N, C-alpha and C positions, 0 to 999 in steps of 0.2 A: 503492500500500500503505498510505505513511503517513498518506496523507490521508481514507482511508478506517477506519484506525486513530481516526485524531482525531475522525473525524466518531461512529463508534460510542462513544467515552467522553467526546463534549462535556458540557458545561454547558449547563442551559437556562435560558431566560429567556424571557418575556414581555416585556418593556421595548422590544422591537423587532419591530415588524411585517412580513412579507414584501409589499413594495409593488413592482407594477412598472409603468413608465413605459408609452411607445408601442411596438408590437411589443415587448414584453414585454423590455423594456431594465431594468435595477434605477436605482433612481432614490437620490437622498440618502435615506440613514436608515435603507435596509438592512443597514448593517453598522457595527458601533460598536466600540471596546474598554471591557474589561469594568476595575472599580479594580484587579486584579490583575493587567492586563495581558492576560489573555485576548483577543484576538479574537472576536466571536463575529458570526455569520452566519444568517438565518432561513431556514430554507427550507421547503416545504410539505410533510408527509408525507401520505399517501394514508390515506385509513380511508374505506373503501368510495369510496361515489360526490361523498365532500367531502375534505377538505385542513384538517389543522391548521397554521396559517402559525404555529408560534411554536416549534418545535426548535430549537435553539440549535447551533452547526458550530462548536466553536474550529478557531480557523485562526492565533492570533498566537504563543502560548507553544511552547517547542519540545516535544517528548514528552522523557519521562520513560524515558530508555533499559535503568531498570533492570527495567521495567517491560515493557520492547517488545522487550529484546532476545533472553528464552525464546522466545516467538513467531517475534521474525525467524530462529533460530539451526534452533526448527522447519520455518518454511518453511523455509529455503534445503536442508536435510537432504530434506525430500520432493520439494523438486523437481528435487535429485540423484538419487534412488533411481528417481522417473520416468524420468529422462533414460537413466541407466545402463539401466534394465526398455527403453527402447526402441533400446536399442543407440548409446546415442550420449554425450556428455560435457557436463556444466556447468561450466563457466566464469561464475568470478563477477568483475565487473568493478570496480572501486572508484569511489568519484566523482573525477576531476579533479581536484576544489576539494575533495579526499577530507580536507583538513587543516583546514578549515572548521569552526566550532564545532558546526554544522547538521549535518556528515556525518564528523565524524573518528567518534563511536562506531559508527556502522553500516559506516563500511569495516572497522576495530577487526572487529565478527561476521566479517564476509567475510572478511578474512583467519585471526580465527578457527578460520570451518566450514571454509575452506580445507587451515589448518596440519592438520588431525585427518585430512585424507585425502580426503574427503567429495566436497569439489568442484575445481577449479581454481583458479585464479590470474589474475587480467591487474589489476596493482596499476597504477593509470592514477594515483593520488595520487602513490604512492613516485615514479613521474615526471616530475611536475611538481613535488614538492623537487628532484629533482635536477637539472631545468633552473634552479631560481634558486638550486644551488647553484653549480650552472655557470660561470653570474652572478660570483658574488663570489672563486670561483677565477680565474679567466680574467683578473676585474681587477687594477689594484694595489691593496696594500692600503689601506683607507678611500678608495676614491675613488667608489663605487659609493653613490650618492646616496640619498633617498627615492623622489624623480622616478622614478629610473630602474630600481629595484624594484618600483617602480608600474607601468610600463611594458613591462616583462617580463610581469610576471604580467596584462596590459590583452591582453598576444600572445597569452594562453593564455583566457584567459576572461571573458567579459562584464558587465555589473553585476550579472545575477540570477547566475550562478556557473555558467551552461551554458558548452560551449569552444566557441571561437570554431573559422573554419573551420581554422585553423591547431590551435587543442585536438583539434578532433573525428581530425586525422591521426594527433595522436601516441597519443592512445587507440586508435588503428585498428590502430597498429603495438604495442601493447603488447600490444593480444590477438593479433597475428598470430602475434606470441614466444611467446606461451601456446600457441595453434594448435601451434605448428612443436614448441615441447617434447613435445606430446602424439604426436607424429610425424603430423598430418590434413593437414600441407599439402606433402606431398612435396617436390616437388625445387625449390618456388618459395623464391624469395630469400627470406631475414627481416633488415629493413631495422633503419637503430638509431631507435627512437623519439625520440630527440631530433633528427635531425639536421633536421628541418624547424623548428625552434627556429635553431639554427646558422645556416642560411642567412636564415633571414628578416631584416630590416631593421627594428629597433625603435629610433621616433622618441621619445627623450626629450623634450619641451618645454617649453620658459623663458620669460622673461618679463624684461623690461629696459623701463623709461624711458628715452629714449632724449632727453629735454629735461627737464634737471631744474628749467628752468623751466615746465614744460608739465605738465599732469594728462593724459597720456597715457601708454598702453602697449604694447608691441609684444611679443603675445607667436605663440611661432612652434610647429608643432607638422606633420601629414601635412594636404593640400589638404583640404579638405570638414570637418576635426573644426572641431564646434562649439565655443562658447567662451564659458562665464562666467567676467567678472571681480568675484573678493570682494576689496575692502577690511575691513579688521579693526585691531582692539588687540592687545599682546603675551596672547597665552596660547593657543588652539587651540579647535577645534571642529567639525563633521562635515559635511561638503555631500555629496549625494547617495554616500552610504556610505561616504566618503573622511575622514579624515582631516585636518584644513589646519590648518599649524602656525601659524595667527591664531585671532582670538576675532570672524567677524563678527557673532556676537549680540549681541558686548557692543557695535559699535561701532553695531550698528542701535540699541540702546536707548540710548544714548549721544549718538551724532549725527543720529539719525532717517537712517542713512544707507539706502536701499533696496537689497533684495537682488534679485538678479535674478529670473524667476522662469521663462525658460526662456532659451537663449542668445542672447548679442547679437551674434553674427555667424558667419562661420565663416571658416578661413583658405583663406589663398588660394592659387593657383598655385603662387604663389612661397614657399610656407610660410610664410609672417605676416600678422599681420592687427593692426591699428593702432586700438584703442581709447581713446575721450577718454572720461572723468569732469567733467562739469562741479564748475568748482569749489571751487563753494557746498556737494559732495556730496564732499569730499576734502578734510578738517581736518588742518592738520598733525599731525605723531606718528601718522599712518596707518600699517597696512604691504598688500603687495597680495600677488596669487595669484589663478592659474586651473584651474577644473577647466575637462576638453576632453572630452567625448562622442567618441570613433570609431568609425565603424562604425553598427549600430544597427537601428532606431531605440529608444527607451526601453529596459527592460531591457536587446535584446541588443544595447547599446554597450560598449565598453568605456569605463574613465573614466580619465582622467589627472590628474596632480595636478600646476602649474609647481612649483620653489621656490617659497619665500615670500622677499621685497624690500622694504625697508624705502623709503618712499616717502620723495623729496630733498625738505626745506622748501621750500618755495617764497621768492624774493628778498622782500625788504617793497621 
């Protein structure tokens, strides 16, 4: 729905042509980002027997909810009427990642429509918030590290903000509870949506420098986690969409330190991996952190980040 809306309201461009490679696969140059940050892809538009390969599709910019919300409310209301006419019920399920900037406005429209009585609501986004809140309520004050927070979020959501298997179980239980509230589940038990989270084992990754005299780093996590080691100077930056408490871009510019384009290794069956950096790429005064991909591949992975450590100065 959102994609179709973006297509119909896209800016057009003739700067990029649709060119296909072998077997119809897109090749470099068929996607670009305009000066205003809008992503543009050229697609063929049918005109009789020919095509016009210059129609632009905006894919990079956020939707304008002020423009989109009335259409969304209208669509949800029409869906509710159609369901009612068929003797059924419409239940709107918010995104599990419903508090993310990309989803929050849409989730709020769902809550608004459900609040009017037009539809039921399965508020998966609120369940996600409760899971995060419970982590803090059940932990000693000040003991929840950013790494632990990210690890719990990674238990429920993948890098591309889709649910993990546990996240889908939470969503299913939220929907089941809403169905039960309408009397549609009979005598079937209603399960606690957050119970799968409470019984899951959240492995928070760590990093340490076992030998201060060596430029080696031990990273712990779950067996199979894919690891990228980052070196940086004081500051912050982003890597794989996560905030890192070091500036790897600054270190790259200042010291010409390469940034891993792919995981440097996997956590072994013992829950650890030792990564060694050449001395020439590890000047004094740097910091180190590791980014781990769990599950996957690609956007389906959960992203976790270790705390940042100061690299011990090497002895003269």
